[in-house]
C-alpha positions as CSV (number, residue, x, y, z in Angstrom):
1,X,19.7,5.0,41.8
2,X,21.3,5.0,38.2
3,X,18.1,4.4,36.5
4,X,16.5,7.0,38.1
5,X,19.6,9.6,37.5
6,X,18.9,8.7,33.7
7,X,15.2,9.2,33.7
8,X,15.6,12.5,35.4
9,X,18.4,13.6,32.4
10,X,16.1,12.6,30.1
11,X,13.3,14.6,31.2
12,X,15.4,17.7,31.4
13,X,16.7,17.0,28.0
14,X,20.4,16.6,29.4
15,X,20.4,13.0,27.5
16,X,19.0,12.5,24.2
17,X,17.8,8.8,23.1
18,X,19.7,7.9,20.0
19,X,17.9,8.7,16.7
20,X,15.9,5.7,15.1
21,X,17.1,5.2,11.4
22,X,14.6,5.3,8.7
23,X,14.1,2.2,7.7
24,X,15.6,1.4,4.0
25,X,13.5,0.6,1.5
26,X,13.5,-2.5,-0.7
27,X,13.3,-0.3,-3.9
28,X,12.6,3.6,-4.7
29,X,11.2,4.3,-8.3
30,X,12.4,8.0,-8.7
31,X,11.3,10.9,-10.5
32,X,8.0,9.5,-12.4
33,X,5.0,11.1,-13.5
34,X,2.3,9.2,-11.3
35,X,-0.9,8.2,-12.8
36,X,-2.7,6.4,-9.8
37,X,-5.4,4.6,-11.4
38,X,-8.3,6.6,-10.1
39,X,-8.7,9.1,-12.8
40,X,-6.8,11.8,-11.3
41,X,-4.2,13.7,-13.8
42,X,-0.7,12.6,-13.9
43,X,1.9,14.4,-11.0
44,X,5.2,14.8,-12.1
45,X,8.2,14.6,-10.0
46,X,6.9,11.7,-7.9
47,X,9.0,9.1,-6.2
48,X,7.5,5.3,-5.1
49,X,8.7,3.8,-1.7
50,X,8.3,0.3,-1.9
51,X,9.0,-2.1,1.1
52,X,8.8,-5.8,0.9
53,X,5.8,-6.4,-1.8
54,X,3.8,-3.1,-0.8
55,X,3.9,0.3,-1.6
56,X,5.1,2.3,1.7
57,X,4.8,5.8,0.3
58,X,4.4,8.1,-2.3
59,X,6.6,11.2,-2.0
60,X,8.2,14.2,-3.7
61,X,11.2,13.3,-5.9
62,X,14.2,13.8,-3.9
63,X,12.4,12.9,-0.5
64,X,12.7,9.0,-0.6
65,X,14.8,7.2,2.0
66,X,18.0,5.3,0.9
67,X,16.8,2.0,-1.1
68,X,18.7,-1.2,-2.1
69,X,17.5,-0.5,-5.8
70,X,16.8,2.7,-7.2
71,X,14.9,2.7,-10.6
72,X,15.4,6.0,-12.5
73,X,11.9,7.0,-13.9
74,X,12.7,10.4,-15.1
75,X,10.9,10.7,-18.3
76,X,8.7,7.8,-17.4
77,X,5.0,7.3,-16.7
78,X,4.0,5.0,-13.6
79,X,0.7,3.2,-13.4
80,X,-1.0,0.3,-11.7
81,X,-0.5,-2.9,-13.0
82,X,-3.4,-4.0,-15.1
83,X,-6.0,-6.0,-14.4
84,X,-8.0,-8.4,-16.7
85,X,-11.1,-9.1,-15.2
86,X,-11.8,-11.8,-17.4
87,X,-10.1,-14.6,-18.5
88,X,-10.0,-18.6,-18.9
89,X,-7.0,-20.5,-17.8
90,X,-7.8,-24.1,-18.5
91,X,-7.5,-26.2,-21.4
92,X,-4.0,-25.9,-21.7
93,X,-0.9,-28.0,-20.9
94,X,0.8,-26.6,-17.9
95,X,4.1,-25.5,-20.0
96,X,1.7,-23.5,-22.6
97,X,-0.4,-21.9,-19.8
98,X,2.9,-20.6,-18.0
99,X,4.5,-19.5,-21.0
100,X,1.3,-17.4,-21.5
101,X,1.3,-16.2,-18.1
102,X,4.5,-15.2,-18.3
103,X,3.9,-13.0,-21.3
104,X,0.9,-11.6,-19.8
105,X,2.9,-9.9,-16.9
106,X,5.9,-8.9,-19.0
107,X,2.8,-6.9,-21.0
108,X,1.8,-5.1,-18.0
109,X,-0.9,-7.2,-16.7
110,X,-0.3,-8.0,-13.1
111,X,-3.5,-9.6,-11.7
112,X,-6.2,-11.9,-13.8
113,X,-9.5,-13.4,-13.1
114,X,-10.1,-16.7,-14.2
115,X,-14.0,-16.5,-15.0
116,X,-14.8,-20.2,-14.6
117,X,-12.6,-23.3,-15.6
118,X,-11.0,-26.4,-13.5
119,X,-9.9,-24.6,-10.4
120,X,-7.8,-27.7,-9.4
121,X,-5.3,-26.4,-12.1
122,X,-6.0,-22.8,-11.7
123,X,-5.4,-23.0,-7.9
124,X,-1.9,-24.7,-8.6
125,X,-1.2,-21.9,-11.1
126,X,-2.4,-19.1,-8.5
127,X,-0.2,-21.1,-5.8
128,X,2.8,-21.0,-8.0
129,X,2.4,-17.3,-8.9
130,X,2.0,-16.1,-5.2
131,X,5.1,-18.2,-4.2
132,X,7.1,-17.0,-7.4
133,X,7.7,-20.3,-8.9
134,X,6.4,-18.9,-12.2
135,X,6.2,-15.4,-13.7
136,X,2.8,-14.8,-13.6
137,X,0.0,-12.2,-12.8
138,X,-1.8,-12.5,-9.7
139,X,-4.7,-15.2,-10.0
140,X,-8.2,-15.1,-8.7
141,X,-10.8,-17.5,-9.8
142,X,-14.5,-18.3,-9.5
143,X,-16.5,-21.5,-9.2
144,X,-19.2,-21.5,-11.7
145,X,-23.1,-22.7,-10.9
146,X,-25.6,-23.1,-14.1
147,X,-28.7,-24.9,-14.6
148,X,-28.7,-28.7,-15.9
149,X,-29.2,-27.9,-19.5
150,X,-25.5,-26.1,-19.6
151,X,-23.7,-29.1,-18.7
152,X,-23.8,-30.7,-21.6
153,X,-21.4,-28.4,-23.1
154,X,-17.8,-29.8,-23.8
155,X,-15.7,-27.1,-21.8
156,X,-17.8,-27.8,-18.9
157,X,-17.3,-31.7,-19.3
158,X,-13.3,-31.3,-19.7
159,X,-13.1,-29.0,-16.8
160,X,-15.2,-31.4,-14.6
161,X,-13.1,-34.3,-15.3
162,X,-13.4,-36.9,-12.8
163,X,-16.9,-35.8,-11.6
164,X,-20.2,-36.5,-13.5
165,X,-20.9,-32.9,-15.0
166,X,-23.0,-30.7,-12.7
167,X,-21.4,-32.2,-9.6
168,X,-18.0,-31.2,-9.4
169,X,-17.5,-28.5,-6.5
170,X,-16.3,-25.7,-8.9
171,X,-19.1,-26.5,-11.7
172,X,-22.0,-27.1,-10.2
173,X,-25.4,-27.8,-11.5
174,X,-28.3,-26.0,-9.7
175,X,-32.0,-26.7,-9.6
176,X,-35.2,-25.9,-7.3
177,X,-33.7,-29.0,-4.9
178,X,-30.1,-28.3,-4.8
179,X,-28.8,-27.7,-1.4
180,X,-27.5,-24.4,-1.8
181,X,-25.7,-24.5,2.0
182,X,-23.8,-27.3,1.0
183,X,-23.2,-26.6,-2.7
184,X,-21.7,-22.8,-1.7
185,X,-19.8,-24.0,1.1
186,X,-18.1,-26.2,-1.5
187,X,-17.4,-23.7,-4.3
188,X,-16.0,-21.8,-1.5
189,X,-13.7,-24.7,-0.3
190,X,-12.3,-25.2,-3.5
191,X,-10.7,-21.8,-3.0
192,X,-12.7,-19.5,-5.4
193,X,-12.6,-15.9,-4.8
194,X,-16.4,-15.9,-6.3
195,X,-19.0,-17.8,-7.8
196,X,-20.0,-17.2,-11.7
197,X,-23.5,-17.6,-12.5
198,X,-23.5,-18.7,-16.4
199,X,-26.7,-20.0,-17.8
200,X,-30.0,-21.9,-17.7
201,X,-30.9,-20.1,-14.2
202,X,-34.4,-18.4,-13.7
203,X,-35.0,-15.3,-11.9
204,X,-36.2,-17.4,-8.6
205,X,-33.1,-19.7,-8.7
206,X,-30.8,-16.7,-9.0
207,X,-32.3,-15.3,-6.1
208,X,-32.1,-18.3,-3.7
209,X,-28.3,-18.4,-5.2
210,X,-28.2,-14.9,-4.3
211,X,-29.5,-15.0,-0.5
212,X,-27.2,-18.0,0.4
213,X,-23.8,-16.5,-1.2
214,X,-24.5,-13.0,0.7
215,X,-25.0,-15.2,4.2
216,X,-21.9,-17.2,3.1
217,X,-20.1,-13.9,2.1
218,X,-18.7,-14.7,-1.4
219,X,-19.1,-12.4,-4.4
220,X,-21.5,-13.3,-6.9
221,X,-20.5,-12.4,-10.7
222,X,-22.4,-13.4,-13.8
223,X,-23.1,-13.6,-17.6
224,X,-25.1,-10.3,-17.7
225,X,-28.3,-12.7,-18.7
226,X,-28.4,-16.2,-17.4
227,X,-31.6,-17.6,-19.6
228,X,-34.1,-16.9,-18.7
229,X,-33.2,-14.6,-15.8
230,X,-32.6,-11.3,-17.0
231,X,-30.0,-8.6,-16.1
232,X,-32.2,-6.9,-13.7
233,X,-33.0,-10.2,-12.1
234,X,-29.2,-10.8,-11.3
235,X,-28.7,-7.2,-10.3
236,X,-31.4,-7.8,-7.6
237,X,-29.9,-10.9,-6.4
238,X,-26.9,-9.0,-5.5
239,X,-24.3,-9.9,-8.1
240,X,-21.7,-7.5,-8.2
241,X,-20.4,-7.9,-11.8
242,X,-22.0,-8.5,-15.4
243,X,-20.2,-9.6,-18.0
244,X,-20.6,-8.8,-21.5
245,X,-22.2,-5.5,-22.7
246,X,-23.9,-7.3,-25.7
247,X,-26.0,-9.1,-23.1
248,X,-27.5,-6.6,-21.5
249,X,-30.0,-6.4,-24.4
250,X,-31.9,-9.0,-22.9
251,X,-33.5,-7.0,-20.5
252,X,-35.8,-5.4,-23.2
253,X,-35.7,-8.2,-25.7
254,X,-38.3,-10.9,-25.8
255,X,-37.7,-13.4,-22.9
256,X,-35.7,-16.6,-24.0
257,X,-34.2,-19.7,-22.5
258,X,-32.0,-20.6,-25.8
259,X,-28.7,-19.6,-23.9
260,X,-26.4,-20.4,-26.9
261,X,-28.1,-17.7,-29.0
262,X,-27.1,-15.1,-26.3
263,X,-25.2,-12.6,-28.4
264,X,-27.9,-12.4,-30.8
265,X,-30.5,-10.2,-29.1
266,X,-32.7,-7.7,-30.2
267,X,-30.4,-4.8,-30.7
268,X,-32.4,-2.9,-32.9
269,X,-35.5,-3.0,-30.9
270,X,-33.6,-2.0,-27.5
271,X,-32.6,1.5,-28.1
272,X,-29.2,1.9,-26.2
273,X,-30.7,5.3,-24.9
274,X,-33.9,4.2,-24.3
275,X,-36.0,3.9,-21.0
276,X,-35.1,0.1,-20.4
277,X,-31.4,0.5,-20.8
278,X,-31.5,3.7,-18.7
279,X,-33.3,2.2,-15.9
280,X,-30.9,-1.0,-15.8
281,X,-27.6,1.2,-16.2
282,X,-28.9,3.3,-13.2
283,X,-29.9,0.3,-11.0
284,X,-26.4,-0.8,-11.3
285,X,-25.1,2.1,-10.6
286,X,-27.0,2.6,-7.3
287,X,-26.0,-0.9,-6.4
288,X,-22.3,-0.8,-7.2
289,X,-22.6,-3.5,-10.1
290,X,-19.7,-3.3,-12.5
291,X,-19.9,-3.8,-16.3
292,X,-17.2,-6.1,-17.5
293,X,-17.7,-5.1,-21.5
294,X,-15.4,-7.5,-23.4
295,X,-15.9,-5.2,-26.2
296,X,-13.0,-6.5,-28.7
297,X,-14.2,-10.4,-28.8
298,X,-17.3,-9.5,-30.5
299,X,-16.2,-6.5,-32.4
300,X,-12.9,-8.0,-34.2
301,X,-12.2,-11.4,-31.8
302,X,-13.6,-15.1,-31.9
303,X,-17.1,-14.0,-31.1
304,X,-17.3,-11.7,-34.2
305,X,-20.0,-13.1,-36.6
306,X,-23.0,-11.7,-39.3
307,X,-24.5,-9.6,-36.3
308,X,-21.5,-7.5,-35.6
309,X,-22.7,-4.7,-37.8
310,X,-25.4,-4.1,-35.6
311,X,-24.4,-5.2,-32.2
312,X,-21.1,-3.5,-32.5
313,X,-22.3,0.2,-32.3
314,X,-25.0,-1.1,-29.8
315,X,-22.4,-2.2,-27.2
316,X,-20.6,0.9,-27.7
317,X,-23.1,3.0,-26.9
318,X,-24.3,1.3,-23.8
319,X,-20.7,1.0,-22.5
320,X,-20.3,4.8,-23.0
321,X,-23.8,5.5,-21.5
322,X,-22.7,3.3,-18.4
323,X,-19.5,5.1,-18.2
324,X,-21.2,8.7,-18.4
325,X,-23.8,7.4,-16.0
326,X,-21.2,6.6,-13.4
327,X,-21.5,2.6,-13.4
328,X,-18.1,0.8,-12.6
329,X,-16.4,-0.5,-15.7
330,X,-14.3,-3.5,-15.2
331,X,-12.2,-4.1,-18.5
332,X,-11.6,-7.9,-19.3
333,X,-10.8,-10.1,-22.5
334,X,-12.5,-13.4,-22.4
335,X,-9.2,-14.4,-24.2
336,X,-5.7,-13.5,-22.0
337,X,-3.8,-14.4,-25.1
338,X,-4.7,-14.6,-28.8
339,X,-3.1,-16.9,-31.4
340,X,0.6,-15.4,-32.1
341,X,0.0,-11.9,-30.7
342,X,3.0,-10.9,-28.7
343,X,0.8,-8.7,-26.4
344,X,-2.0,-9.4,-23.9
345,X,-5.5,-9.0,-25.4
346,X,-6.3,-6.5,-22.6
347,X,-4.6,-3.8,-24.8
348,X,-6.8,-4.6,-27.5
349,X,-9.7,-4.0,-25.3
350,X,-8.5,-0.8,-23.9
351,X,-8.1,0.5,-27.4
352,X,-11.9,-1.0,-28.4
353,X,-13.1,1.2,-25.3
354,X,-11.7,4.4,-26.4
355,X,-13.1,3.6,-29.8
356,X,-16.2,3.4,-28.2
357,X,-16.0,6.8,-27.1
358,X,-14.5,6.4,-23.7
359,X,-11.1,8.7,-23.2
360,X,-7.9,7.0,-22.6
361,X,-8.2,7.8,-18.7
362,X,-11.5,6.4,-18.4
363,X,-10.2,3.2,-20.3
364,X,-7.1,3.4,-18.2
365,X,-9.4,3.3,-15.0
366,X,-11.6,0.4,-16.3
367,X,-8.5,-1.7,-16.2
368,X,-6.7,-0.5,-12.9
369,X,-9.2,0.5,-10.0
370,X,-12.4,-0.6,-11.8
371,X,-11.6,-3.8,-12.3
372,X,-10.3,-3.9,-8.7
373,X,-13.6,-2.6,-7.6
374,X,-15.7,-5.1,-9.7
375,X,-13.6,-8.2,-8.3
376,X,-13.7,-6.9,-4.7
377,X,-10.0,-6.6,-4.5
378,X,-9.6,-2.8,-4.7
379,X,-8.2,-3.0,-0.8
380,X,-5.1,-4.2,-2.1
381,X,-4.6,-3.7,-5.8
382,X,-5.7,-1.8,-8.5
383,X,-4.2,1.8,-7.4
384,X,-1.0,3.2,-7.0
385,X,-1.2,4.6,-3.2
386,X,0.6,3.5,0.1
387,X,-0.6,0.0,1.7
388,X,-1.5,-1.1,-1.9
389,X,0.6,-4.2,-3.3
390,X,3.4,-3.0,-5.4
391,X,2.1,-4.1,-8.7
392,X,3.5,-0.8,-10.8
393,X,4.3,-0.5,-14.4
394,X,6.5,2.2,-16.1
395,X,6.1,3.4,-19.9
396,X,7.9,5.8,-21.8
397,X,5.0,7.7,-23.1
398,X,1.8,8.8,-21.3
399,X,-1.3,6.6,-21.7
400,X,-3.9,9.3,-20.5
401,X,-3.0,11.1,-23.8
402,X,-3.0,8.1,-26.1
403,X,-4.1,4.5,-24.9
404,X,-1.9,2.8,-27.2
405,X,1.0,3.9,-24.9
406,X,0.0,1.4,-22.4
407,X,2.2,-0.9,-24.8
408,X,5.4,1.2,-24.4
409,X,6.7,-0.4,-21.2
410,X,9.8,-0.1,-19.9
411,X,9.5,-1.9,-16.5
412,X,7.1,-4.1,-14.5
413,X,7.2,-4.7,-11.0
414,X,4.9,-7.4,-9.6
415,X,4.5,-7.6,-5.9
416,X,7.7,-5.4,-5.4
417,X,9.7,-7.6,-7.5
418,X,11.3,-6.4,-10.9
419,X,9.9,-9.0,-13.4
420,X,10.6,-7.3,-16.8
421,X,12.9,-4.2,-17.8
422,X,13.4,-3.4,-21.2
423,X,16.2,-1.6,-22.9
424,X,16.0,1.8,-22.3
425,X,17.7,4.9,-24.2
426,X,20.3,6.5,-22.4
427,X,21.0,4.2,-20.1
428,X,18.0,4.7,-17.7
């Protein structure tokens, strides 16, 4: 009887249920100018609400809920944590790698993609980053497949120790006789997010790998030419990210299986605006294949050589055309930290993209939503939006006005945790 009476009174509005308190936010970043990573211009007067490791809401400043921690973002710009879509973590002692990863995340890079190495080591680093044992970006990584000729390379021998070269599940030799069902299953079993196709692979073998990778639902990335397979062969096989703009020249260069000379194509004979490159870039756009340019390493980094005066303007022109034609650009460095440089090399790569003719906003997109799309992680990272990982960088100047402002970092938040805060004038 009492229950029935209460229900009747509720129905009549005489008794109201107690109000439900709005959940308290773990963190609010208040009053920033928001650059969300999609290319949309900055929106001033925005607050970012973070609960646990995710962005819970993007609201107007003043509309945010109570929070355990409030970061005053007035005068600051919020951008997504940067993504370096091409690094290599193997070949260093644990202490050196963890020190570098800490420097990288403090430098605004909150996700990295290891494009082949010893996944035993990389998986340990990835786990330690995930559990917070080390200060580090999130780490995704690839297994590698290549033809037999590649497995004399000292790097792959070192990263396969304990196995005969070519037999490690994450560094696999592929021939016409390879059991690809098992090989790709083992590559996935190593924890890899993707399989990288490297060198000494022809078009027929690449097509076989692509068919089985699609069946087992693992992403393919590749050097933009795997010698003798051309870029268009890789695109046809289902590769979703091609690394190194200069290697695209082999679409129109004379066929070759001499992969050690991969950076020395016929740049004079394959015009950046010619029919061959136009057709290739259009195919990349149509099939959603991302380009990982790695410009700085050829223009001023370790890969610079006597051909750089010809190669650099060519790769700049092709990267600029790719952007103009709507190809996804996924920024990467091939060298996460270089020498004694205090900053991650990704900042140099973004500056190289702008020098090539991209706008600062276009370069920024290549290291946020563009990189996430190229890696297939855009459902969780790469933009500032509700539901995305709370990977947030605050700068004291606008990166869309000058790409060098990505270095003017005041706060870095990784998965909702404050990992770096610089001294800010005025007590912010």
